[in-house]
N, CA and C of each residue as an Amber inpcrd file, in Angstrom:
protein
   387
 -56.4520000 102.0670000  41.9000000 -55.3320000 102.6540000  42.5280000
 -54.2020000 102.8360000  41.5330000 -54.0670000 101.9990000  40.4320000
 -53.2010000 102.0600000  39.5450000 -53.7970000 103.1420000  38.6560000
 -54.9970000 103.3820000  38.3600000 -55.3790000 104.4610000  37.6280000
 -54.9530000 105.8010000  38.1200000 -55.2120000 106.0590000  39.3790000
 -54.8530000 107.2940000  40.1420000 -53.4210000 107.5440000  40.1090000
 -52.5500000 106.6770000  40.2620000 -51.2870000 106.7230000  40.0360000
 -50.6480000 107.1790000  38.7510000 -51.3230000 106.3590000  37.8030000
 -51.0140000 106.7440000  36.3790000 -51.3320000 108.2250000  35.9460000
 -52.7390000 108.4960000  36.1740000 -53.0850000 109.9420000  36.1040000
 -52.2650000 110.9170000  36.7580000 -51.8520000 110.6640000  37.9730000
 -51.0010000 111.7620000  38.6820000 -49.6550000 111.7470000  38.0540000
 -49.0590000 110.7960000  37.6350000 -47.8770000 110.8020000  36.8150000
 -47.9260000 111.4100000  35.4600000 -48.9010000 111.3090000  34.7580000
 -49.4020000 111.8940000  33.5900000 -49.2950000 113.5850000  33.6170000
 -49.9930000 113.8480000  34.7960000 -50.1620000 115.2730000  35.1900000
 -48.8880000 115.7640000  35.4660000 -48.0790000 115.0380000  36.2290000
 -46.7520000 115.7470000  36.5550000 -45.7860000 115.8870000  35.4340000
 -45.7310000 114.9340000  34.5590000 -44.9370000 115.0680000  33.3420000
 -45.5450000 116.1810000  32.3870000 -46.7520000 116.3430000  32.3150000
 -47.4110000 117.5380000  31.5080000 -46.9390000 118.7470000  32.0490000
 -46.9880000 118.9110000  33.3940000 -46.6750000 120.1510000  34.0220000
 -45.0720000 120.5020000  33.9190000 -44.2840000 119.4570000  33.8670000
 -42.8980000 119.5040000  33.7340000 -42.6110000 119.9350000  32.3310000
 -43.2660000 119.4710000  31.4620000 -43.0940000 119.8220000  30.0070000
 -43.6080000 121.2250000  29.5640000 -44.6930000 121.6570000  30.4240000
 -45.2010000 123.0640000  30.1240000 -44.0810000 124.0110000  30.7010000
 -43.4740000 123.7440000  31.8680000 -42.4970000 124.5670000  32.5890000
 -41.2580000 124.7420000  31.6710000 -40.6910000 123.7490000  31.0130000
 -39.6940000 123.8510000  30.1550000 -39.9620000 124.7800000  28.9820000
 -40.9950000 124.5710000  28.3080000 -41.4760000 125.4480000  27.1870000
 -41.5340000 126.8380000  27.4470000 -41.9970000 127.0960000  28.7370000
 -42.0400000 128.6400000  29.2300000 -40.5400000 129.3690000  29.2290000
 -39.7200000 128.3740000  29.7330000 -38.2830000 128.7570000  30.0560000
 -37.7120000 129.1110000  28.7080000 -37.8040000 128.0660000  27.7150000
 -37.0280000 128.1870000  26.3230000 -37.5900000 129.6520000  25.6400000
 -38.7250000 129.9620000  25.8070000 -39.2870000 131.1290000  25.3030000
 -38.5850000 132.5400000  25.7550000 -38.0580000 132.2590000  27.1050000
 -37.5170000 133.5960000  27.6440000 -36.0240000 133.6390000  27.4320000
 -35.3070000 133.2610000  26.2450000 -34.1230000 133.2450000  26.0520000
 -33.4810000 134.7240000  26.2580000 -32.4540000 134.7870000  26.8320000
 -31.7560000 136.1480000  26.9580000 -31.3200000 136.7600000  25.6050000
 -31.2090000 137.9790000  25.5650000 -30.9000000 138.4120000  24.1160000
 -29.2630000 138.3510000  24.0010000 -28.9380000 138.2190000  22.7090000
 -27.5780000 137.8510000  22.4500000 -26.5360000 139.1880000  22.8330000
 -25.3310000 138.6290000  23.3000000 -24.3790000 139.7180000  23.6370000
 -23.7420000 140.0990000  22.2750000 -23.9230000 141.4670000  21.9920000
 -23.2880000 141.9820000  20.6100000 -21.9760000 142.4780000  20.8390000
 -20.8970000 142.3180000  20.0690000 -19.5090000 142.9120000  20.2140000
 -19.2470000 143.5500000  18.8840000 -18.7190000 144.7010000  18.9160000
 -18.2520000 145.5730000  17.7530000 -17.0560000 146.0110000  18.0190000
 -15.9420000 145.6360000  17.1510000 -14.5330000 146.0050000  17.3640000
 -14.3130000 147.3590000  16.6350000 -13.9280000 148.3390000  17.3580000
 -13.4150000 149.5660000  16.8750000 -11.9320000 149.8070000  16.8610000
 -11.3660000 150.3500000  15.8690000  -9.9390000 150.7580000  15.7180000
  -9.8690000 151.9640000  14.6810000  -8.7290000 152.6320000  14.8710000
  -8.5670000 153.7550000  13.9130000  -8.6810000 153.3380000  12.5640000
  -9.0170000 154.3670000  11.7910000  -9.1820000 153.9660000  10.2430000
  -7.6300000 153.8740000   9.7490000  -6.7490000 154.6980000  10.1760000
  -5.4050000 154.7220000   9.5970000  -4.4870000 154.2580000  10.9350000
  -3.7550000 153.2080000  10.6890000  -2.7990000 152.6610000  11.7180000
  -1.4890000 152.6580000  11.1530000  -0.5100000 153.2750000  11.8450000
   0.8190000 153.4860000  11.1260000   1.8940000 152.7230000  12.0850000
   2.8700000 152.2530000  11.4170000   3.8430000 151.5680000  11.9630000
   4.5590000 152.4780000  13.0950000   4.8330000 151.8120000  14.2210000
   5.4200000 152.2130000  15.3910000   4.6730000 153.2900000  15.9890000
   3.4130000 153.3640000  15.7150000   2.5860000 154.4160000  16.6430000
   1.6790000 153.5770000  17.3090000   1.4540000 153.9030000  18.7070000
   0.3810000 153.1050000  19.5050000  -0.9230000 153.4890000  19.0610000
  -1.9140000 152.4540000  19.0430000  -3.2050000 152.6530000  18.7410000
  -3.9610000 151.8900000  19.8150000  -5.2790000 152.3890000  20.0000000
  -6.1940000 151.6550000  20.9910000  -7.3300000 150.8220000  20.2640000
  -7.4440000 149.6790000  20.6380000  -8.5570000 148.8490000  19.8290000
  -9.5090000 148.3890000  20.8390000 -10.6580000 148.8120000  20.5250000
 -11.7840000 148.5700000  21.5370000 -12.8890000 147.5550000  20.9860000
 -13.3620000 146.8620000  22.1070000 -14.6630000 146.1360000  21.8420000
 -15.7500000 146.7860000  22.6330000 -16.7410000 147.1730000  21.8380000
 -18.0070000 147.7410000  22.5550000 -19.0520000 146.7620000  22.5980000
 -19.4450000 146.2040000  23.9680000 -20.2580000 145.2180000  24.1100000
 -21.5560000 145.5400000  24.8170000 -22.6700000 145.0530000  24.1700000
 -23.8730000 145.2650000  24.8510000 -24.9000000 144.1020000  24.5720000
 -26.1190000 143.9900000  25.5330000 -26.8800000 143.0460000  25.4790000
 -28.1710000 143.7420000  25.3130000 -28.8450000 143.6470000  24.0920000
 -30.0970000 144.5490000  23.8890000 -29.5980000 146.1070000  23.8510000
 -30.3620000 146.7760000  24.6550000 -29.9500000 148.1000000  24.7830000
 -28.9650000 148.4230000  26.1410000 -28.6140000 147.4290000  26.8830000
 -27.8560000 147.5250000  28.0350000 -26.2450000 147.2570000  27.6060000
 -25.4160000 148.2680000  28.1300000 -23.9880000 148.1670000  28.0120000
 -23.5930000 147.1270000  28.9540000 -22.6240000 146.1750000  28.4810000
 -22.2020000 145.1580000  29.2550000 -20.9820000 145.6450000  30.1650000
 -21.0720000 145.7520000  31.4880000 -20.0210000 146.1170000  32.4270000
 -19.6300000 144.9020000  33.1310000 -20.0940000 143.8670000  33.0200000
 -19.5890000 142.6960000  33.7930000 -19.1130000 141.3210000  33.0400000
 -18.4640000 141.8010000  31.9170000 -18.0350000 140.4860000  31.1080000
 -16.9580000 139.7840000  32.0740000 -17.0910000 138.4150000  31.8340000
 -15.9600000 137.4850000  32.5670000 -14.8300000 137.6970000  31.9650000
 -14.5880000 137.7540000  30.7580000 -13.4150000 137.6720000  30.0100000
 -13.4280000 138.4950000  28.6820000 -12.6200000 139.4820000  28.4090000
 -12.3800000 140.0210000  27.0500000 -10.9520000 139.8820000  26.6110000
 -10.7610000 139.1150000  25.6500000  -9.4070000 138.9120000  25.0730000
  -9.0570000 139.2260000  23.5620000  -8.2380000 140.0100000  23.2990000
  -8.0950000 140.3300000  21.6710000  -6.9370000 139.4710000  21.3290000
  -7.2160000 138.7670000  20.0250000  -6.1720000 137.8250000  19.4700000
  -5.7740000 138.5550000  18.2350000  -4.5960000 138.8640000  18.1000000
  -3.9320000 139.6490000  16.8560000  -3.1040000 138.7820000  16.1880000
  -2.8880000 138.8250000  14.8600000  -1.9370000 138.2160000  13.9670000
  -1.7610000 138.9010000  12.6630000  -0.6470000 139.0090000  12.0910000
  -0.1500000 139.3630000  10.7330000  -0.8780000 138.4410000   9.9440000
  -1.2210000 138.8750000   8.7820000  -2.0730000 137.9780000   7.8120000
  -1.0100000 136.7980000   7.1490000   0.2460000 137.1430000   6.9590000
   1.2310000 136.1700000   6.4590000   1.7400000 135.3490000   7.3690000
   1.4030000 135.5260000   8.7020000   2.1210000 134.7090000   9.8460000
   1.1330000 133.8570000  10.4940000   1.8500000 132.5470000  11.0350000
   0.8850000 131.6490000  11.7760000   0.7770000 132.0480000  13.3410000
   1.7080000 132.8630000  13.8830000   1.6210000 132.9540000  15.3450000
   0.8240000 134.1170000  15.6720000  -0.0460000 133.7390000  16.7480000
  -0.9350000 134.8780000  17.1090000  -0.7040000 135.2950000  18.5790000
  -0.9490000 136.4950000  18.7220000  -0.7690000 137.2110000  20.1040000
  -2.2260000 137.4230000  20.8450000  -2.3270000 137.1500000  21.9580000
  -3.4790000 137.2590000  22.8770000  -3.2860000 138.3640000  24.0660000
  -3.9610000 139.3360000  24.0590000  -3.9600000 140.4450000  25.0230000
  -5.3370000 140.4820000  25.6460000  -5.2680000 140.4810000  27.0230000
  -6.5160000 140.7750000  27.9930000  -6.9070000 142.1840000  27.7740000
  -8.2140000 142.4030000  27.4120000  -8.7120000 143.7560000  27.4910000
  -8.8390000 144.3700000  28.8510000  -8.7080000 145.6790000  28.9000000
  -9.1430000 146.3160000  30.3000000 -10.4140000 147.1280000  30.0680000
 -11.2160000 147.0050000  31.1930000 -12.6170000 147.5960000  31.1350000
 -12.4640000 149.1000000  31.2380000 -13.0310000 149.9310000  30.3380000
 -12.8750000 151.2560000  30.3200000 -14.2090000 151.9170000  30.8680000
 -15.3040000 151.1660000  30.9850000 -16.5480000 151.6580000  31.4470000
 -17.3480000 151.8110000  30.2430000 -18.7650000 152.0350000  30.3530000
 -19.5430000 152.3960000  29.2030000 -19.6530000 151.1530000  28.2100000
 -19.3870000 149.8940000  28.7410000 -19.4130000 148.7610000  27.8520000
 -18.2800000 148.5720000  26.8100000 -17.1710000 149.4200000  27.1470000
 -15.9900000 149.2730000  26.4010000 -14.7920000 148.6200000  27.0880000
 -14.2260000 147.6330000  26.2950000 -13.0060000 147.0130000  27.0220000
 -11.9020000 147.3260000  25.7560000 -10.7090000 147.4950000  26.1910000
  -9.6440000 147.9110000  25.1170000  -8.3700000 147.4140000  25.5000000
  -7.4640000 147.5680000  24.5020000  -6.0750000 147.2840000  24.5300000
  -5.2600000 148.4700000  23.8580000  -3.9400000 148.5050000  24.1740000
  -3.0350000 149.5100000  23.3200000  -2.0740000 148.6790000  22.7730000
  -1.7900000 148.8840000  21.5860000  -0.7650000 148.0600000  20.6330000
  -0.0150000 148.9950000  19.7420000   1.2200000 148.5370000  19.6920000
   2.1690000 149.2680000  18.6960000   2.4720000 148.2370000  17.6900000
   2.2310000 148.3410000  16.4370000   2.5960000 147.3170000  15.2830000
   3.8660000 147.7050000  14.6840000   4.8740000 146.7690000  14.6220000
   6.1230000 147.1040000  14.2390000   6.3020000 146.7640000  12.6720000
   5.4850000 146.1960000  12.0340000   5.6680000 146.0290000  10.5960000
   4.2530000 146.3990000   9.8170000   4.3970000 146.8030000   8.5490000
   3.3990000 147.2470000   7.8260000   2.8230000 145.8030000   7.2050000
   1.4850000 145.8350000   6.8230000   0.6140000 144.8770000   6.1650000
  -0.5870000 144.5970000   6.6020000  -1.3790000 143.6470000   6.1880000
  -2.5670000 143.2630000   6.4710000  -2.4280000 142.3000000   7.9530000
  -3.3030000 142.7530000   8.8130000  -3.7110000 142.2340000  10.2890000
  -5.1170000 141.6500000  10.3280000  -5.3310000 140.7150000  11.3620000
  -6.5380000 140.3350000  11.7090000  -6.5900000 140.5780000  13.2840000
  -7.7880000 140.8750000  13.9240000  -8.1480000 140.9240000  15.2880000
  -9.3310000 140.2180000  15.5240000  -9.3690000 139.3320000  16.5670000
 -10.5930000 138.6260000  17.1180000 -10.8030000 139.0370000  18.4050000
 -12.0220000 139.5610000  18.8520000 -12.1960000 139.9840000  20.3260000
 -13.0850000 138.6680000  20.7890000 -12.3480000 137.9630000  21.6690000
 -13.0030000 136.7810000  22.3980000 -13.6360000 137.3290000  23.6770000
 -15.1930000 137.3760000  23.6480000 -15.9110000 137.9620000  24.7250000
 -16.6400000 136.9990000  25.2520000 -16.4850000 136.7070000  26.5130000
 -17.4930000 135.8210000  27.3610000 -18.1550000 136.7960000  28.4700000
 -19.3920000 136.6850000  28.2900000 -20.1030000 137.6400000  29.1450000
 -21.5100000 137.1030000  29.1590000 -22.0130000 137.1100000  30.5600000
 -23.3980000 136.6320000  30.7100000 -23.6970000 135.1760000  30.1310000
 -22.8920000 134.1190000  30.4780000 -23.0140000 132.8850000  29.9820000
 -23.0270000 132.7440000  28.3740000 -22.4510000 133.6660000  27.6610000
 -22.4100000 133.6910000  26.2900000 -21.0610000 133.9610000  25.8980000
 -20.7240000 133.5290000  24.5060000 -19.3870000 133.8450000  24.0010000
 -19.6570000 134.1990000  22.5740000 -18.9030000 135.4620000  22.2770000
 -19.0380000 135.9620000  20.9470000 -17.6010000 136.2980000  20.7040000
 -17.1230000 136.0490000  19.2660000 -15.8990000 136.3410000  18.8370000
 -15.8490000 136.8920000  17.2280000 -16.2100000 138.1600000  17.2730000
 -16.1800000 138.7830000  15.9710000 -14.6920000 138.9730000  15.5490000
 -14.5380000 138.9710000  14.2090000 -13.1340000 139.1440000  13.6260000
 -13.3050000 140.3160000  12.6860000 -12.0620000 141.0230000  12.5660000
 -12.0100000 142.2970000  11.8910000 -10.5470000 142.2100000  11.1220000
 -10.5010000 142.8030000   9.9260000  -9.2590000 142.8070000   9.2830000
  -8.9390000 144.3400000   9.0360000  -7.6750000 144.6990000   9.2030000
  -7.1660000 146.0670000   9.0380000  -5.7440000 145.9550000   8.5270000
  -5.3110000 147.0820000   8.0160000  -4.0150000 147.5410000   7.4000000
  -2.9960000 148.3680000   8.2110000  -1.7690000 147.9500000   8.4220000
  -0.9130000 148.8330000   9.1370000  -0.0650000 149.5120000   8.0050000
   0.1700000 150.7480000   7.8560000   0.9110000 151.5220000   6.9120000
   2.0790000 152.1440000   7.4470000   2.9870000 152.3840000   6.4060000
   4.3190000 152.9020000   6.7980000   3.9630000 154.4450000   7.0320000
   5.0150000 154.8980000   7.8250000   4.9510000 156.4700000   8.1310000
   5.2620000 157.0150000   6.9020000   4.6030000 158.1110000   6.3490000
   5.0530000 158.9270000   5.2750000   6.2190000 159.6890000   5.8170000
   7.1770000 159.8940000   4.8720000   8.5130000 160.6870000   5.2880000
   8.5770000 161.8900000   4.5770000
């Protein structure tokens, strides 16, 4: 009787181990995020900053949260702005920068049980007179 119980338990553990291995092989593709912004950003002009989000070849239309974190490179204070869904896997904000200089943006994206937060550096220039 003990042998039958022991063999049964061994078979159950083996089956449980196999099912976990199969699930780990079927990992979902990583959620990719690309930050897009204009090449030239001028002081006191409104610009659109976008996060293009996809998983494999599929554009992500169901992100739980897209938040843009912005700050000037010589300052410690950061501003966070929630992105608006534009469709076609694009989430965006509009922003006017009041000072010239170097800036950073991080797009904090939570989608499909994953989090991705790419960072991009850019420059805001004075308006030519």
